[in-house]
N, C-alpha and C positions, 0 to 999 in steps of 0.2 A: 550744666555746675552739677556740679555732685555728681554722683552715682558713684560705679563700680567697672572701672574698665576691665576689660578682657585680661589684660596681665593682671591684678589687683586681683580677678577671681581664680586663673591658675598660679598663683601666690596663695592665695588661701587655699586651692583644692593639694597642694603640695605640701603646707603647711600639715593639714587632716591628718595627710597620711601618711607621712614623716615621723611626726609626733603629736598622738590624740590627745596623750592625757597632757601634756603640756598647752594644746588649743582647752581640751576643755578646763585646767587651773587658770587659763587664762578668763573663765567667763567666770570664775565665782568675785560676790562685786559681796556691796554693801547693798541694803536698801530698804529704807528706815528702818534701822538699824540695826535688821536684821541679814545674816548673812545668807545666799541664798544666788542657783548655779542656775545662770541667769540663760542659757540655754533645756528648752524642753530636752525628757528624757528620748522622748518622741525620735526631734529632731538629729538629737544624742546619735541616735541607731544610726536614724539615714543618712548621718554623715562617715557611719565606720565605729563610733565607740560602741562595745560593745558595751553590754545588760553589765555585769562584772568591773569595767572601773569605773564605769557610773553607780553604781552601787555606793562602791567605795569610796569615792569622795562624797557621794552625795548623806552619806552617815556621816565624815568627816565633816561637812556642815555641821550637820543635826549640830556633834557636841563642839562647835564655836558655838553656837545657839545656843547652847546649853552648861554656856560654862559661869 
């Protein structure tokens, strides 16, 4: 039980390829009262999310935490 089916995996790949920013935004959340991107920069790059996009959202997360 559990695990990721082939269809789920293909859906994830399609989602990443068509909406990289949306995929990244869905991985922003709070941990211990602090906002974080729950995907590493290296993994984001591997998934095709560019450094400019990742850095933009990292700066956004940093601003959220400094309010």
